[in-house]
C-alpha positions as CSV (number, residue, x, y, z in Angstrom):
1,M,-16.4,-0.1,15.9
2,T,-18.6,-3.2,15.9
3,T,-21.1,-4.6,13.4
4,A,-23.2,-7.7,13.1
5,G,-20.4,-10.3,13.0
6,S,-20.5,-14.0,13.8
7,A,-24.2,-14.9,14.1
8,G,-24.9,-11.3,15.2
9,Y,-22.5,-11.1,18.1
10,G,-20.5,-8.2,16.7
11,T,-17.4,-7.6,14.6
12,Y,-14.1,-6.7,16.2
13,R,-11.2,-6.2,13.8
14,L,-7.6,-6.9,14.6
15,D,-4.8,-4.8,13.0
16,G,-2.8,-6.4,10.3
17,L,-5.5,-8.7,8.8
18,P,-6.5,-8.7,5.1
19,A,-9.9,-7.2,4.2
20,R,-10.9,-10.3,2.4
21,V,-10.0,-14.0,2.4
22,T,-10.6,-16.5,-0.3
23,I,-11.6,-20.0,0.9
24,H,-10.4,-22.9,-1.2
25,E,-13.1,-25.5,-0.3
26,V,-11.7,-29.0,-0.3
27,G,-14.6,-31.0,1.2
28,P,-15.7,-32.8,-2.0
29,R,-12.2,-34.1,-2.8
30,D,-10.0,-34.1,0.3
31,G,-12.9,-34.3,2.7
32,L,-14.7,-37.3,1.2
33,Q,-11.6,-39.2,-0.1
34,N,-11.1,-41.0,3.2
35,E,-14.7,-42.1,3.7
36,A,-14.9,-45.9,4.0
37,A,-18.4,-46.2,2.6
38,I,-18.8,-45.0,-1.0
39,V,-20.8,-41.8,-1.1
40,P,-23.3,-41.9,-4.1
41,V,-22.3,-39.7,-6.9
42,E,-25.7,-37.8,-6.8
43,V,-24.9,-36.9,-3.2
44,K,-21.5,-35.6,-4.1
45,A,-23.0,-33.5,-7.0
46,E,-25.6,-32.0,-4.6
47,F,-22.9,-31.3,-2.1
48,V,-20.9,-29.3,-4.6
49,T,-24.0,-27.5,-5.7
50,R,-24.9,-26.5,-2.2
51,L,-21.4,-25.3,-1.5
52,A,-21.6,-23.0,-4.5
53,R,-25.0,-21.7,-3.3
54,A,-23.5,-20.9,0.1
55,G,-21.0,-18.5,-1.6
56,L,-17.9,-20.6,-2.0
57,T,-16.1,-19.7,-5.3
58,R,-13.3,-22.3,-5.3
59,I,-14.5,-25.8,-4.8
60,E,-12.0,-28.6,-5.3
61,T,-14.4,-31.2,-6.7
62,T,-12.6,-34.6,-7.2
63,S,-9.4,-36.2,-8.3
64,F,-8.4,-38.3,-11.3
65,V,-6.4,-40.7,-9.2
66,H,-6.5,-44.4,-10.1
67,P,-9.6,-46.0,-8.4
68,K,-7.3,-48.7,-6.9
69,W,-5.7,-46.0,-4.7
70,V,-8.7,-44.0,-3.8
71,P,-11.9,-45.9,-4.5
72,Q,-14.1,-43.1,-3.2
73,L,-13.1,-40.9,-6.2
74,A,-13.6,-43.6,-8.9
75,D,-16.7,-41.6,-10.1
76,A,-14.7,-38.5,-10.9
77,A,-15.8,-38.3,-14.6
78,E,-19.4,-39.0,-13.8
79,L,-19.4,-36.4,-11.0
80,L,-18.1,-33.7,-13.4
81,D,-20.6,-34.6,-16.0
82,R,-23.4,-34.1,-13.5
83,L,-22.4,-30.7,-12.3
84,E,-24.1,-27.5,-13.5
85,P,-21.3,-24.9,-13.0
86,A,-22.4,-21.7,-11.3
87,P,-21.2,-18.4,-12.6
88,G,-18.0,-17.2,-11.0
89,V,-17.2,-20.5,-9.3
90,R,-14.1,-22.5,-10.1
91,Y,-14.1,-26.3,-9.9
92,P,-10.4,-27.5,-9.8
93,V,-9.6,-31.2,-9.7
94,L,-6.5,-33.0,-8.5
95,V,-4.4,-34.9,-11.0
96,P,-1.6,-37.2,-9.9
97,N,0.2,-37.7,-13.2
98,E,-0.1,-37.3,-17.0
99,R,-2.8,-39.9,-17.3
100,G,-4.8,-38.0,-14.7
101,L,-4.3,-34.9,-16.8
102,D,-5.5,-36.7,-19.9
103,R,-8.7,-37.5,-18.2
104,A,-9.1,-33.9,-16.9
105,L,-8.6,-32.5,-20.4
106,E,-11.2,-35.0,-21.8
107,R,-13.7,-33.5,-19.4
108,G,-12.9,-29.9,-20.2
109,V,-11.5,-29.1,-16.8
110,A,-10.2,-25.5,-16.5
111,E,-8.0,-25.8,-13.4
112,I,-6.0,-28.6,-11.8
113,A,-3.9,-29.2,-8.8
114,I,-0.8,-31.4,-8.3
115,F,0.2,-32.9,-5.0
116,G,3.9,-32.9,-4.0
117,S,5.8,-33.8,-0.8
118,A,8.3,-31.9,1.3
119,T,9.8,-35.2,2.6
120,E,11.4,-38.2,1.0
121,T,9.4,-40.9,2.9
122,F,6.0,-39.4,2.1
123,A,7.0,-38.9,-1.6
124,R,7.9,-42.6,-1.8
125,R,4.7,-43.7,-0.1
126,N,2.3,-41.3,-1.8
127,L,3.9,-40.8,-5.2
128,N,6.2,-43.7,-5.7
129,Q,8.9,-41.1,-6.3
130,G,11.7,-39.5,-4.4
131,L,11.9,-36.0,-3.0
132,E,13.9,-35.0,-6.1
133,S,12.4,-37.2,-8.7
134,Q,8.9,-36.0,-8.0
135,F,9.7,-32.7,-9.9
136,A,10.6,-34.6,-13.0
137,M,7.2,-36.3,-12.8
138,F,5.3,-33.1,-12.3
139,A,7.1,-31.0,-15.0
140,P,5.4,-32.5,-18.1
141,V,2.0,-32.4,-16.3
142,V,2.3,-28.7,-15.5
143,E,3.9,-27.8,-18.9
144,R,1.1,-29.6,-20.9
145,A,-1.6,-28.2,-18.7
146,L,-0.4,-24.6,-19.1
147,R,-0.1,-25.2,-22.9
148,H,-3.8,-26.1,-22.9
149,G,-4.7,-23.0,-21.0
150,L,-5.3,-24.6,-17.6
151,K,-4.5,-23.0,-14.3
152,V,-2.3,-25.2,-12.1
153,R,-2.2,-25.1,-8.3
154,A,0.4,-27.0,-6.2
155,Y,0.0,-28.7,-2.9
156,L,3.0,-29.4,-0.7
157,S,2.4,-32.0,2.0
158,M,4.3,-32.6,5.3
159,C,5.4,-29.0,5.6
160,F,5.4,-29.0,9.4
161,G,6.1,-32.6,10.3
162,D,6.2,-36.1,8.9
163,P,5.1,-39.2,10.9
164,W,8.1,-41.2,9.6
165,E,10.8,-38.5,9.6
166,G,9.7,-36.3,12.4
167,A,10.5,-32.5,12.2
168,V,10.9,-31.1,8.7
169,P,13.5,-28.3,8.3
170,V,12.0,-25.0,7.1
171,E,14.7,-24.7,4.5
172,Q,13.8,-28.1,3.0
173,V,10.1,-27.1,2.7
174,V,11.0,-23.8,1.1
175,R,13.2,-25.5,-1.5
176,A,10.6,-28.0,-2.4
177,G,7.8,-25.4,-2.6
178,A,9.8,-22.9,-4.7
179,R,10.5,-25.7,-7.2
180,L,6.8,-26.4,-7.6
181,L,6.1,-22.7,-8.2
182,D,9.0,-22.6,-10.7
183,L,7.3,-25.2,-12.8
184,G,4.6,-22.7,-13.5
185,C,2.1,-23.2,-10.7
186,F,0.2,-20.0,-9.8
187,E,-0.3,-20.9,-6.2
188,L,1.3,-23.2,-3.5
189,S,-0.8,-24.6,-0.7
190,L,1.3,-25.4,2.4
191,G,-0.1,-28.5,4.0
192,D,0.1,-29.4,7.7
193,T,-0.8,-33.0,6.8
194,I,-0.7,-34.4,10.3
195,G,-1.7,-31.2,12.2
196,V,1.5,-30.7,14.2
197,G,2.1,-27.1,13.3
198,T,1.9,-24.3,15.8
199,P,1.7,-20.5,15.2
200,G,5.4,-19.8,15.7
201,H,6.2,-22.6,13.2
202,V,3.8,-21.1,10.7
203,A,5.4,-17.7,11.0
204,A,8.9,-19.1,10.6
205,L,7.9,-21.0,7.5
206,L,6.2,-18.0,5.9
207,D,9.3,-15.9,6.8
208,G,11.4,-18.6,5.1
209,F,9.5,-18.3,1.9
210,A,9.6,-14.5,2.0
211,A,13.4,-14.7,2.4
212,A,13.5,-16.9,-0.7
213,G,11.5,-14.3,-2.7
214,V,8.1,-16.0,-2.5
215,G,5.5,-13.6,-1.1
216,P,2.2,-14.5,0.6
217,D,0.3,-13.6,-2.6
218,R,1.5,-16.9,-4.1
219,L,0.9,-19.0,-1.0
220,A,-2.2,-20.7,0.6
221,V,-2.4,-22.6,3.9
222,H,-4.0,-26.0,4.5
223,F,-4.2,-27.0,8.2
224,H,-5.4,-30.1,9.8
225,D,-6.9,-29.9,13.3
226,T,-5.3,-32.9,14.9
227,Y,-4.0,-31.0,17.9
228,G,-6.6,-28.2,17.8
229,Q,-4.2,-25.7,16.2
230,A,-5.8,-25.1,12.9
231,L,-7.6,-21.8,13.6
232,A,-4.6,-20.4,15.6
233,N,-2.3,-21.3,12.7
234,T,-4.6,-19.7,10.2
235,L,-4.8,-16.5,12.1
236,T,-1.0,-16.4,12.2
237,A,-0.8,-16.9,8.4
238,L,-3.3,-14.1,7.9
239,T,-1.1,-11.7,9.9
240,K,1.7,-12.6,7.5
241,G,-0.3,-11.6,4.5
242,V,-1.8,-14.9,3.3
243,T,-5.3,-14.5,1.9
244,V,-6.1,-18.0,0.6
245,V,-7.1,-20.6,3.2
246,D,-8.0,-24.2,2.4
247,A,-10.9,-25.6,4.5
248,S,-13.4,-28.5,4.4
249,A,-17.1,-28.2,5.1
250,G,-18.0,-30.0,8.3
251,G,-14.3,-30.6,9.0
252,L,-14.3,-33.7,6.8
253,G,-11.1,-35.3,5.7
254,G,-7.8,-36.8,6.4
255,C,-5.2,-38.4,4.2
256,P,-5.4,-42.0,3.0
257,Y,-1.6,-42.2,3.0
258,A,-1.0,-40.9,6.5
259,E,-2.9,-42.5,9.3
260,S,-2.1,-39.8,11.8
261,A,-3.8,-37.1,9.6
262,T,-7.2,-36.2,11.0
263,G,-9.8,-33.8,9.7
264,N,-9.2,-30.6,7.9
265,L,-10.0,-27.2,9.3
266,A,-13.8,-26.9,9.2
267,T,-15.0,-24.3,6.8
268,E,-17.8,-23.2,9.2
269,D,-15.3,-22.7,12.0
270,L,-13.1,-20.6,9.7
271,V,-16.0,-18.5,8.5
272,W,-17.2,-17.9,12.1
273,M,-13.8,-16.6,13.1
274,L,-13.5,-14.4,9.9
275,D,-17.0,-13.0,10.3
276,G,-16.2,-12.0,13.8
277,L,-13.0,-10.3,12.7
278,G,-14.8,-8.4,9.9
279,V,-12.9,-10.2,7.2
280,E,-15.0,-10.8,4.1
281,T,-15.4,-14.2,2.6
282,G,-18.6,-14.0,0.6
283,V,-19.9,-17.1,2.3
284,D,-23.3,-17.4,4.0
285,L,-22.5,-19.1,7.3
286,M,-26.0,-20.5,7.9
287,S,-26.3,-21.8,4.4
288,L,-23.0,-23.6,4.8
289,V,-24.1,-25.0,8.2
290,E,-27.3,-26.4,6.6
291,T,-25.2,-28.0,3.9
292,S,-23.0,-29.8,6.4
293,V,-26.0,-30.9,8.5
294,W,-27.5,-32.3,5.2
295,L,-24.3,-34.2,4.4
296,A,-23.8,-35.4,8.0
297,D,-27.3,-37.0,7.8
298,R,-26.2,-38.8,4.7
299,L,-22.9,-40.0,6.2
300,G,-24.8,-41.1,9.3
301,R,-22.7,-39.3,11.9
302,P,-22.4,-35.8,13.4
303,S,-20.3,-33.1,11.8
304,A,-16.8,-32.6,13.2
305,S,-17.3,-28.8,13.0
306,R,-17.9,-27.1,16.3
307,V,-19.9,-24.4,14.6
308,V,-22.1,-26.9,12.9
309,R,-22.7,-28.6,16.2
310,A,-23.5,-25.3,17.9
311,L,-25.8,-23.9,15.2
312,G,-27.3,-27.1,13.7
313,P,-30.0,-29.3,15.2
314,A,-28.9,-31.4,18.1
315,D,-29.6,-34.7,16.3
316,A,-28.0,-33.9,13.0
317,G,-26.0,-36.7,11.5
318,G,-26.9,-39.4,14.0
319,S,-27.0,-43.0,13.1
320,D,-29.9,-44.3,11.1
């Protein structure tokens, strides 16, 4: 049976896929954090508003990281003050430590995320902690956040490979991820920070978590498209029962602490695929494309999303 799927070309379901997928939109935070030129706070606020209007219900908005480390996000408090929350939309923020949590609580944030590492080297470079000591740093943050009624999500970076350490054993990733969940986090996002994962590796990692008693209902996936594998990896994760996928409008993003990390999976590319598979997301694709075209114009360069390039105007996001 077919219906009007991706841009009217029909829906063709595959067995074993969930009926609905929740997209955790990371464009405003993870997508913009690596931009060299400071994006005006009013543009960021409008970006978040447009994403909500397009139907996204989880929009990671900013981070309370020290401005010295990520200057692009120095306006976190002002951005949150400018937002007019839409009904049913969650606006989590990333917090790196207890001071970040203090700032989030001051702004009345309802949901935060912490950002851990599956490898020693990246933990040292990104957190100034070791693979083991990072958990002692996160524990009081999570405990106090939960005590104040906040939801806490955990990211785990370098789950598929590390530019300094190379291949990362599945067992090592599972141990680190399980410890973050044991702190009280409701969800663990598995990050392919440098985009080296392939579908078989994704399946093996999810099977490793299942063997450790962590089901797909507590997991999300976060793929970078460095080697063009993000959609294939996402589809594999869906067949394993994962129903939360991180993505960034327009394919924005990278990682300021890992030079080999290129853009995130583009939200538009993900929605096109899911629409064609008959998997519900609640996202209006054309509204989302228009949003990314609008932002590309302000960034002065074309969108990295193939769907945006295919459906948007040919000159969108060109140089001024």
